[in-house]
C-alpha positions, 0 to 999 in steps of 0.5 A, spaced: 355 540 803 356 533 802 357 534 795 363 539 795 366 534 800 365 528 795 368 533 790 374 535 794 375 527 795 375 526 788 380 532 786 385 529 792 385 522 790 386 524 782 392 529 785 395 523 789 395 518 783 398 524 778 404 525 784 406 518 785 413 519 782 414 525 786 418 525 793 415 531 797 414 532 804 406 533 803 405 529 797 405 523 802 400 527 806 394 527 800 392 519 801 390 521 808 387 527 806 383 524 801 380 519 805 378 524 811 374 528 806 371 521 804 369 520 811 366 527 812 362 526 806 359 520 808 358 523 815 354 529 812 350 524 808 348 520 814 346 527 817 342 528 812 339 522 812 337 523 820 334 529 819 330 526 814 328 521 819 327 526 824 322 530 819 319 523 818 320 524 810 319 517 809 319 518 801 325 522 800 328 516 805 326 511 800 327 514 794 335 516 795 338 511 800 337 505 797 341 507 790 346 511 794 348 505 799 351 501 793 353 508 790 357 510 796 360 503 798 363 503 791 366 510 791 369 509 798 371 502 796 374 505 790 377 511 794 381 506 798 384 502 793 386 508 789 389 512 795 392 506 799 395 503 792 398 509 790 401 510 797 404 503 797 407 505 790 409 511 793 413 507 798 416 502 793 418 507 789 423 510 794 426 504 795 
């Protein structure tokens, strides 16, 4: 499920960048929705890791979490920068 939320966040972020010059009522809502799906993806991935702890599946944790930490940190940072940047550009474009 977290993969689906990650893909939805990616699609919304790309859609947000592509609609920077449009001035519509729902277009300004895209950055919020994209960041929300990014956060939901992180929560679901955290839930998966918590299930592995409860099941004492230490090998899964050792295999997945060290690499996912840096990957998710980079993806969340990129998502925030792109969504906030496009929102700021949209605000400056209106003026």
